[in-house]
N, C-alpha and C positions, 0 to 999 in steps of 0.2 A: 239785813246785811250780815254776812258771815264774818266770823273771827279769822278766817283763813285767807281773806282777800289780800293780805300782805304778800302772799306767795305769787300773786297774779303776774307781776312784771318779771322779776328775776328768777323765780322758781316755779314757773307755770306748770311744769311737768308734774309737780306734786299737788297741784290745786284740786283737780277733779275728785280724786279719791278722798281727800280731806273734807271737801264739801259734802260728799255723799255720806261720810261718817257723821258729820255734824247734823245734817238734815234728817237723819233717821233715828236720832237718839231717843226721842219720846215715843214715836209710833212703831218703830221696828228696831228695837235695841240690838237684836242679834245681827241685823244687816249693818248697823252702825259699827258694831264690834268687828265684823269682817272687814269693812272698809278701813277702820283704824289700823287693823293688822296689815292690810295691803299697803296702806299709805306708809306705815312704819317701815316695811321692807323696802319700798321705793326710796324713802328718805335716807335710810341707813346706807343703801347702795349709792345714793347720790353723794353722801358724805365721803364714802370710800373713793369715789371717782375724783372728788375735788381736793381732798386733803392730801398734801404731799407726804405726810407722815404715815399714811395708810397705804397698804398694798392694794392698788386698784385691780390687780388680777383676781382678788377675792370676790369681786362683784359677781362672778359667775357661780359662787358658792350657793348651792340650793337651800341650805339650812340657815335661817336667820339667827338661830341660837349661836351658830359658829361665829358669825360676824359680830354679834353682840358681846360674846365672850372673848374675842380675840384680844390678846394683850395690848396691841397697839391702840385698839379702839378704847379699851378700858383705861388706858393711860391718858387719853385726852378728854374723855367724857366723865363728868363727876359721877360718883357712885350712886347718888340719889337719882340722877337721870337714868343710869343703867337699870336701876331697880324698876323705874317707871316704864322703861321700854320693855322689860320682861313682863310687866303687868299687861301691857297692850298685847304682847305676844300670847300670853296665857288666856286672856279674855277672848281674843280672836280664835284661838284654838278651841276653846270651850264652845264658841258660837258655831264653829264648823263641825266639830266632832262630838259635841255633847248634846244635851237635850235642849230643845227650843226654849223651855221655861227656865233654864239656868241663867240666862242673861236678862237682866232687868235694866231699866233706864238709868239707874244709879251707876251700875257697872259701865254702861256704855258712855255715860257722861264723863266719868272719871278717866276712862281710857282716852276719850277725846281730849280732855284737858291735858293729859300727859303728852299726847301727840302734839298739841299746840305748843306746849312748853319746849319740847324738843325741836320742833321746826322753827320756832321763833329764835 
């Protein structure tokens, strides 16, 4: 059973990418990192849509770094979580733009744990 099944009822739109991230940690860590990054983007945009303190019009912003660094977002999300979200972003970027061998299961697992912490 997945750690992400808590998303199934209320946040099902976020479930599939999170499951793909989790299921690929050991055998295909670079795929896991890519899905962690994808799930991060969807989760952050989901928060922007739901939280009335955030500008929902920013959901169309193509750069996740802009959303993560936006003052309104950093005002409501603890610094520790922001740092972990940037880690997911960087590991995902490395998986897509870097060398296949740069991402290991340890990196993928930690990114997945950070994703879980944010989504929970």
